[in-house]
N, C-alpha and C positions, 0 to 999 in steps of 0.2 A: 647851498649851490644843488647838491642831490638830495632828492626828496624820496625816503627811503619806503618803500611800499611794505603792503601788509606779510607779516613773514607765516609762516606756517609750511606744512606737508602740502598744501595746496587743494585739498580735502576737508579742513579744518571748518570750526564756526560750532556754535553750542546749537542747541535744539530750535528752530526758528516758531516764527509766526506765520508763517504762509506770505511773508512779503521779502523772503531772498535775503533778512538780516538777522545775527544771530540776538540772543535775550540783550546783550548791552547796546544793542544801536548800529555796531561797526557791521561796514558790508561784508558779505562772506567773500573769501578770496575764490573758492571755489565754484561760485556763481549758484545758481538756483537746480534744484534737480529736476530732475524728469515731471514729476508729478506737480512742483509749483509750476513747470511750463505750461502742463496742459489746463492747471487750473485758469491762467491767466488767456490761454486760449479759449476756452469758454466763456468767459467773460468778455471776451471781442477786443480784449488788450494786445490787440497785434499790429506791427507796424504795417496795415496794411493799404499803403499807398501803391498804387498801381504803376509802372516807370512807363510813362507816357513817352514816346520816342516818336510817334508821329498821330495826324489826326484820327478822330475814332470814324467809323463806317459812314454814320450819320453826319458827320461835318462835309467827309467827301461830295457826297450824293449832294447836301444841301446850294456846297459851293460850286458844284458843276451844273444844278439844277436851276435854283433861284438866282439867275442872274439876271440882269439890268436887260441884256438885249434879248435873252432869252425868252422875257418877259413881253419886248415887243414882238419879235417873229412869232411868238406863242398867240398874240391876238389879231396879226396879220393872218396866219392862220387858219384861224378858225373864221374871220371875215371872208375867206378864199372858199373855205368848204362848204361856205354859205352862196354866196355869188358866181362861181366860176367851176370849170372842171376840174378834175383831181391834176392834170397836167401842170396847174397852175401853182399847185400847193406843194408841190418836190423839194420846195425850198423849209419844208414843216422837216419832211422826211429827214432831209441829211442834217438839221440842227440833230434832231432826235437821236440819227447816228452817231455825230459828234459827240453828243455828252455821253452816252454809253463807254465809247471808246476813252474819252476822260476818264471817265467811273473807273472802268476796267483797269487802266495803265496805274490811276494814282491808289486802286486797292495792291495791286502787284508790287506798288514799290512801298507800302505800310505794310505788305506782309514782309518783305526785303530788309525793311528796318527794324520791325518788330523784332524778327530772327535773331540779326545784327546787335542789338541793342541784349537781348539775354546774352549772347557768349560775354559782350564789355560789360555787365553789369556789376556793381563793386556787392562782391561778397566777403562783408567783415568777421573776424573771428570774434567771436560768443563763447567764453567758457561756462559749460554747465556741468555738473557733477565732479568740478575737480580738473576734466578735459576740455582743452582749447581745440575748436575746429570750426571753421568757412561753414558758414551759411548765408543764402538768400537773406535781402535786406527786406523783403516782408515777411520772413518768419520768425524776426526779432519780437521780443514781446516783450512790454513793461518791467522793469528790474533788473530785466537781463544784463550781465557784467561782460559789456565788450571792450577787446583789447584794442589798444592802438599802438602803430608805429610810427618810423618816419614813412610822410607820403600820403598814409590813412585819411581816409575821410570820415568825420562823425555824421553818422547818418542821421541819429536820432538825437535831441536834448537828452542831456543828462547831467550825473555831479558823480566830479574825479575821485575815483576811491583808490586807484595806487598812479604814483608818477614818479618818474625816472629821468629829472633832468626834463621833464617834458614843455614841450614848447611848441604852441598853436597859433597858424593864421588865419584870421579873421575879417582878412581884407574881402574877401567875395560878399561877405555879409555889414560888416562897419563900415568898409572903406580906407582903414587904418591898415597904414602894409609893415610896422613893427609888429612881429611875433609877440605874442603875450604867455608869460611864465604861466603853469598852469600846478597848482600844488592840492591835495586831496581836500576836498569838502568846495573845489573852486566848481561854477557852472561850467559847460561846453554846450554850444548849440551847436546846431547839424547847419550843415556847409562849412564849418570851418574844417580846416583839416593841419595834420601834426607836420612839422619843421624839424624837427629833433625832438631827440629822447622818445621815451613810450612809458606806456602807463596803461590805466584803464579806468572806464567810465560807466557808471550803473545808469541804465535807461528810466531817464522821468518822463518822459512824452514820448508818446510814438502815435504813429498814423498823420491822421490830419493836424493833429496838437503841435505838432515837431513846426519848428522855427523854420524851418526849410519847407516843409510841404506847403506852409500856408504861404511862401511867397512861392514856389512852383502852382499853385490851386489857379495864379493869376494868368499863367502864360506855360501855353506847350510848347518845346522843344523844338516843334514841326512850324512852330508860327517864322513866319520869314520878317523878322527882325529888318534885315536893309536888303534892299536887291532895286540896284537901277532899273534892270531889266522889267519886274514887275511895274514898279514905279511910276516908269514910262509911259509903259502899255496904258496903266490907270490915267496917265497924264491925257494920252492920245485918244482914248477914248472918252473921256469928259469934255474934251474939245469935239469930236464926233457928233456927241451928242447932244449940244448948242448949236450944231450948224446943222443938224436933223431938224430942230424941231422947226424954224422957220421954213425951212426947205419944206418941209412935208406937209405943213399946212396951205401952204401956197400950191401945194402940186394936186393937194386933196381939191381945193378951192376951183382950181383951173381943170382939172377933169370933171367935174361937174358940168361947169359952165361950158367947156367945149363938145361933149359927151351931154348934151341935155337930153338927147333921146333915146340914149342907153345906159342906165344907172350900174348896170351890173359889167360894162366896158369900163367905165369909168372908175368902177371900184378896182377891176383887176389892174388897171394902167397905174393907179395913182399908187397901188400897192408895189407891183413892179418896180416904179421910181423910188420907194422907200425901204425896199430887202435886200437892196446892193449897196445902200449906205453903212451897213452894219457889215463891222469887220469880225462876225463872228469866231470867224475861223482860228483868230490870231491868238487870243485867251485860250481858245481851247489847246490849239499844237505847244504854246507856250508853258502849258502843265503836263501834259504829255513829253515834250524834252526833258523836260525836269524830273518827272518821274520814271521814265526809261532813264537817263542820266543816274541815278539814285540805284534803279535797280543794276546796272553794268557794274558801276563802280562796288554793290555789293557782291558780285559775284567774282572781284577779287579782294574780297574778305575788308573794304572799306567802309565804314560808318559813319553817313553824313549825318549828324545832330542838328543841322541847320541848312534846308536847302540852297540860301542864298551862298553857301562856304563854297559847292560848285561856280557857281557864277564868280565871287569874289576871289579866289584863287587863280582862275581865269585872267584875273585885273591885275595880280601882283606882280611887281616888276622886282621886288629885294625878296629872298628869302633867305631869312635867319636859321642857323642850325646850330643846335648843341651838339657837339663831337661826341661825347656817351651815346650809345644807342642811336644814333645817325648815319654818323661816318665808320663810328667801331661796335662793335657786339658788347652787350653788357658785359660778358666775362671777359678775365684778364690773369694771366700766366705768371706768376713769380720766376724771374729769370736768373736774378743774385742776390745775395746777400753780402753788402759789402760793410765789414764793423769799420769802425772809425774811433781815435783816439784810444788807441791798445783793448780796445772791447772783444771781450770775450765771443767767439763767434756763436758757441754753442747755449753761452746764457743770453744773449742776444734773440734766439731762435725761440728760448722758452720764454721771453719776455712777449715777442709777439703772439704765439701762441696762447696766451695769459688773454692779451688783449683781447684776441678774436673769440675768446669764451668770455668776456665780460660784454658783448654788445649784443643782445639777443635779435636785434635788426641789421645784421650786416651789411653795407654796402658793396659795391662789385672787387673794387680795391681789398678791402679787409676778408671777403669769402676766398679770393683769391689765396692770401697770405694763410688765412684759416685753415683751407686746404694743403696748404706746402705746410705747416709748421703747426700740427697740431699741440692741443693745451699742456701743458706739464701735468703729468699724472690722469693723462686722458681715458686711461681703463679704469678708473674709477666711477660712480656717476654718484655727484654731490646731490644735496637736499637743500642748498639753496633756492628757494622758489621762486628767482626770476626778480629778486628784491633787490635793496640797496647795497647788499651785503651779500653777496652770490660767491660759490665755489668756481674760480677758472678751473675746470679741468676733474674736481674736487679727488676721491681719494686718496691713497698714499701720493705722497710728494705733488700733490695740488695747489695751487696760489689763490689765497682765497682774496676775494674783490671787495675793497669796503666803499669806492666812492667811481665816479664816473663824470665825465663830462662828454656828451654824446656829438658827434660829428655836427658842425655846422658852417654850411656853403659861405657863409658872412663870415667866421675865422678859418677855416681851410683844415682844420684840424681836431684831433677829438683827444681823447687820452681816459685816462683809468689810474686807481691806485688799489695797490696790493699787499696783503701780507704775504710774503713768500714763504715755501715750504721750510726755508732754513729759521723759521723767526723774525727775519727781518723784513723792514717795511719801505718800499717805494713806489714814486708816483712815474708815471710814462707817459708820453704824449707822442701822438704819430701825424703828420701830414705832412702839405707843402712846406720842401725846403727852402724857398727864397722865403717864405713868410717866418718861419720859425727861427729861421737864422738870420743873423746881424749883416750886413751890407758887409763884402771884403771879406768875408768869412772864405779861408779857403777851399775848403769842400764847395762852397758853389762855383769852382771852375768844374770841375769834375762832372757836377749836374749837367749844368749848361752843355757838356757835351754828350751827355745820354740823351737830353732834351732834343738836341738837334740829329739824332737817330731814330725818333719818336716813340721814344720809350717813355715809361712815366715814373718817375721815381717819389719816393715819397720818405721820410727824414723819423727816426727812429732815436726821440731825445729823452734823457731823464730831466724830471722836475724837480729841483732840490727843496725848492719851495712849497711841495705838494699842487695840487690841481686850483685850489682859490688861488694861489698866486699868480696862476696861467690862462686866467679865464679871460682874460684882455685879451689886446691884440698889439700888432708890430713891434716895434722894437720892443717896448718895456717887458714884453715875452723872451723875443731874442737874446736879450742880455741875460735870464734867467734861467735857462735853457742846456744839458751838456749834451750836446751830439751822441750817438752811440753806434749807428750805423744807418747806410742807407740801402732803403728796399728798392730792389729794381724790376719793373710789372712791364710785360709784352701785352700790348693792346692788339687785340682779334680786328683788322677791318673789314667791313661789310663789300663781300664780294661785289654785290650791285651800287656802291657808291661812287666810284668812278664813273659808271655811265650815266648815272643818276645828273651828279654833277658837268658834265659831258651836256647833258640835254636841254639843262638852264642855260647853258653856256650858248648854246647853239640857238636858242630861244629869246636873247639878249636879257637873260633874267641875272640879274645881280645876285650872286650869294655872297652871306658873311657867318664865318662859323665863329661864335660865340660861347668860351667855353671858360669853366674855371678854374682847367689846370694850367700848365705851365704853357705861357705863350709862344716860346719857340717849339717844344714838345707839341702842339697843337698845330702849329706851323709844318711841321716835320710831317704830321701824319695827313694834313691837308695833300702836299708836295707827294707824299706818295701816291695819291688817287687822283693828280693830275690839275689840282684845281688852281685858276691862275691866280697870282696876288698873294702863294703861298710863301713866296721865301721875303716877304714882310711882314710877318706878323708884327702886334701891338699890344702892349702889355696893357692892362686897362687900367691900372694905376698908374697910367701917366695921361689919361686921356682929360682933355680941357672939362669943366665942371659946366661950362657954359654950352646951352645946346646947340646953338648954330656952328660955334668950333667944332663942338663935338660931331655934330651930322658932318661938316665938311671930311673930319679925319674919318670917319666911317664910310663916305663915299670914295675916299681915295684908297683906302686897306681893305683886305678882305678878311683876315684872320686875327682874331684878337682873345688875349689869355686871360687869363686870373679874372674875368669878372665875377663881380659879385650878382646876387637875385636883385637888388634895386638896380644896378646898372643896367643889367638887360632889361628891364624895364625902362629906364630912364633913355636908351640908346632906340629902342623901337620909336620913342616919342619922337627922338631927335631925328629920324629917317621919316617918319611921317610930317613932320613939319617942314621938310624940305620938298613935296608933293609924293612922296612913294606911300605905295602899296604893298603891305608888309605882311608878310606871313612868318611867323613862329613856330619851328617843329621843336619839341623836347617829350621826355619821357620823367624827368625828374622834378622832387619838389620844390628845387631852385627853379625851375623855369615857369611856374604858375602866372608869375606876376606879370610875365612878358607874355605869355601866351594868352593871359587875358584883352593886357591892352593893343595887342595885334588885330591886324584887320581880321587875319584868321588866322587860327590857331591850331595845329596839328599835332595830337599827341598818338606816340607809342602805343600800341594794347596792353604791352606790357609793364608799362607807364605806371603810376602813381594813380590811385583814386583820385589825388584832387587836378593832375594834369588832364586826366579824364572826361572829369567835372566841367572843364571850363573849356575844353578844345570843342571847335566847331567840327572838326574832322578827327576821327582814329583809326588808326592804321592796327587793326586787330592782328593782320599776321606781321607786326612789328616789321613789316619791311618798308624802306624807305624808297625802294622802288617804285614803288605804288604813288608815289605824288605826280610822275609826271601823267599820268592815268588820268589823275584826278584835275589837272592842270587839260590835259586834252577835253575831257568830258566838260567843260566849263567851256573852254572855248567853240567846241562844236555848240552848244547851246547856245551863246550870247550871239556869235558868229550866223549859226544858222535862223536863228528868229530874227536877226537882225535884215538876215537875205530876204524871208519870205514875209516882213511887214512890209518891206515896199510893195509888195505883192496886193495887199490886203489893201494898204493905204490909198495904193494908185485906184483903186476899185473904186474908194469912196470917194475920194476927188472926183471923180468923174461919173459918180452915180449925182453928187450934189450939183456938179457944174452941167449932166445934163438937165435936172431937174428944174433948174432955174431958167436956162436957154429957154424951156418949154414953157414956163411962166410966160417969161417974157413976151415970147412967139404968139403964145395964144394956141397950141396946134394939139391933138394927141399925144400922150407920150410913146415914143418910138416901140417899147418893147411891153409883153407879156412877162410876168412871172417866170413862166416855163423857160423863156430865151437868157433870162438872165442867170436862172438857174445852171443851166448848158454850160453858159461861157463860164461863171464862177468855177465849176466844176475843174473844168478843163483847164483855165489857163490860171487857175488858182488853190483851190481844194486839194485835189488831187497830187499836184507838181510839189505844190507846198509839205504836205504832209513826207515826201521823200525828201526835199531838199531838210525839213526840219531835223533830218534823223540820220544826215549824210555826215563823213570825217567830214573836221575844219580844223584847220591850223593856224586860223586869223589871229593876229594879237588882238585881245578885248582893247577897246578901247572906249574913253569915256564919252557923255552927252549923246545915249542914245537916240533921244525923239530928236534933237536937232538935226542929226544923221542922216536919218533913216526920211525926216519930212523935206529935207535939199533935194532928193531925188522925185520921191513920192508925188510931191506937187505939181511939180511942171511934169513930170509923163503923164500924171491923171488928166491937166488941163489938156496936152496936145489930145492924149486919148478922146478924149471928151468933147475938145474941137472937132476934131477928125470923124465922130460918128454923128456930131450934128450936124455936119457940112454933107455929108452923103446922106443922110436923113431929108436934108432940104433939097438938094440933086434928084433925089429918090421924087419925094412929092412933086416936082415938079415935072419930072418924066413918066411918072405914073399919073397924072393929074385926071381925075375922072373917078366913080363910083366904086367901092369894093378894092381899092388900090391899096389899102392901109399893109393889108400882110404883104403885097410887095415892096413897100418903101423899109416895113420892116427888118425884112428878110435881108436888103442891103445895107440897112444901118447895122444890123446883127454880124456880115460878114465884114464889113470895116472895123467895128468893133474886135472883134475875133480876131485879125490878124495883126490890128496894133498890141492887144492884151498878149498877142504871143511873143511880139517885139518885145515887150518888156520883160515875157519870164525871160527870154532868149538873152536879154542883156543879164537878169537875177543870176540865172543859171552859171554862168562865168567863174573860175576859169571849166573849160568844156573838159570830161572826161568822156569814156564811149559812154555809160550809163546815164548821166545827162543830157547828153545827145540823142538818146534813145527816149529818152525820157519827153522830149520835147516832139518828138517825131512822132511820137506814140499819140500824143493830144490833140498834134493835128490832123493825123490820121481817124482820130475820132471824131472828128468835127464834119471829115469829109464823107465818112460813114454815113453821118448823120444827113449831109446833103443828098447825098447818090441813092439813098434807103426810101423809097415810099412809105411806106410802114412808120418809118422815125422821121420822114418829113412831116407827113400828118400830127403826128405823137406831138412834135415840139412847132408846129404851125410855122415851119421854115421853108421855101418854095423862090428860087430865083427864076426871073422872069427876063428874057431876054436875053441877049450878048453884052449889050452895053454897058450898062447899070451894075452888073455885075463886077466888072472888069475895072469902070470908072470906080468901084469901090474898093477893088484891089490898088488903082493907082494913089487914090486917096491914102489908102493903108502905107504904100510904101514910102508916100511923102514925110508924113508922119513915123514912120520908124526914122526917117532919115533925121528929124528932127530930135527924136528921141536919142537918136545915137549921141546927137550932138550936144544936148542936155547933159548924156551919162559922161561924157567928154569931158565937155566943163565942169559937173559937179566934181569928178575925179583929179582934173588939172587943180581948179581952186582949193579943194577942200582935200589934200593928199592926206593916206591913211599916216 
């Protein structure tokens, strides 16, 4: 059961050979010396893998510059520089500005991510010169002696040197959920983590040779693993590319035939028809919105390890919470000790002190007990080297620990065996009363009463048959223990938990408390925080094993206790099978499997290294209250990008339609590039930038592409048809030489007013600044129409009174049709 560790004083070992090992080949329990570390650093035997929390500067620049549409726009810009005035090349400068904005914002996000990643970086404990100290992962060298405790992650490959009931979970590497018992000489792989016990291993592979490092080089943490938003936009861009190709070819041929007397004019109007088909700003604004989201959350000490987590949490409709560290703070206080079966209270207190001293990595419960009951003879200084045989307190009157059984979330108890100060021997267990006691035991009635008050109760029990007989579970253990005392602990509620639960209730996001503690106690804690459904807690041992039946129970109840780590994972899967998007929060090693399988894993910054490794979001300030900010940021990104996508895609649709109509009618294209640059800037580019970064609390919904196209397609068809009708009216009205500029001006007015109506619809619901934004864009266009210099620059001049007012009338009819289409879409496909 217990694997004894290497003994000695902690600094022993014979003269080494420069490898950190003694003459006999056994690992030095004191670790490497300073000189040996320096030798390895000089040879480059260092774990020098950079922690990549974000893309490199080069990756960011390439992603923003070398895009499909930047290439198209760039070629068209170069052509305009050859054939036309600079006014018609304004779209090129807009692209340059947009690309620059995207790069700057992503670099700011990278800086935020990198600084937060340093805060949340794993700092393993390494033993050197007989002393243990935390160091950055990148400073581990070959043959370093790395210490392990519950929840610690193995950051390099190695060979186990010390093992005290050491159990390691390798599921992140192998997919096997069951923990593996490790003994001295066994191999450990980087990426695995400790679920029980403690020990140390000698680093045998560091840097890029380590197993996890080889996996990590295949993908960056920043990589967008799955994003419906990004995927949907990519799908839209693919469709647009295929629409653009035939329209552009037809437009080129048409304009060369129609404008055969002026090749330069034909090229300029051809480019004017192609450029607005490209929704270049949509990709930019998506990147900027994500980047600014990272920066905003970074200011709240929230590390987003994968960008889709911002989007994913906005889509979540069920949040599974672990009680400890989420609803309650990590620390606890001992409220009282209640002896059972005539046990002397002072003796029980000595046992508790000895149990606390026997565990080198106490959890929150044991830490509270250790503080309340110091080890027997704590005034001494023991010389047990932290091995299997250590002194619980040492000195005169101390108890010597001869064997340990570390706490396991699956067992729900821990234990230790001692040689007492009077020469006697005893073995003790401490853990969940309803697990260690047989059903019907009279002590359980008092335990239930305390649980209903929200208190945590542990049972101290003697194991007459020793720890070997108590290493199982269930009734077999319960029949073999002798209850000695109840330890009553008071949990500290998080002051911000109630407000956060209320936020999720308001947002119709279901909350489920999934805890390993007693169900009644968990329900009482949740009830104190005002959580709906807390009055009917469920004991997970009574949950049906069939996923469908389990899912129904999970949907009907909110609080679950006595949940094993494997059950947490099954519960997440059951909810997902019913179509739920599930987020899981946790900080302990028992939460890792569920965090890994949930759609979004959220870890506390003070949590184990294993939980932080698998979570997409790490709350470095350990505040559950930060979670609504993440949800809100995700909703802002998704809702606003969907909002502005309607603007960009409406432009693409009416541009393609105008190109087709011009080709069919064999007439000059009505616009020059400068006209559409002006319209795009005032009705799409500038407003979209503000709308994309505005607050938005709308619930995220699936099927992004389908919803955007439902309105963008009819809106684009209406805008394109109205514009072409005005153009035909103008051609008839201004028939004669040199009338093209007047025809273009009338068509531009109709298109501007129609596009402004689309903007007014997309900007709803109105606020003062949104109304101001729409009016400011209208005022800017009016300024162009009435300022002679701007009229000349943009080649816009309204001639007469009949056609301009006819253009306004056509736009009014188009606006009415846009309203009908909007209401039809909203009614036919409600949110």
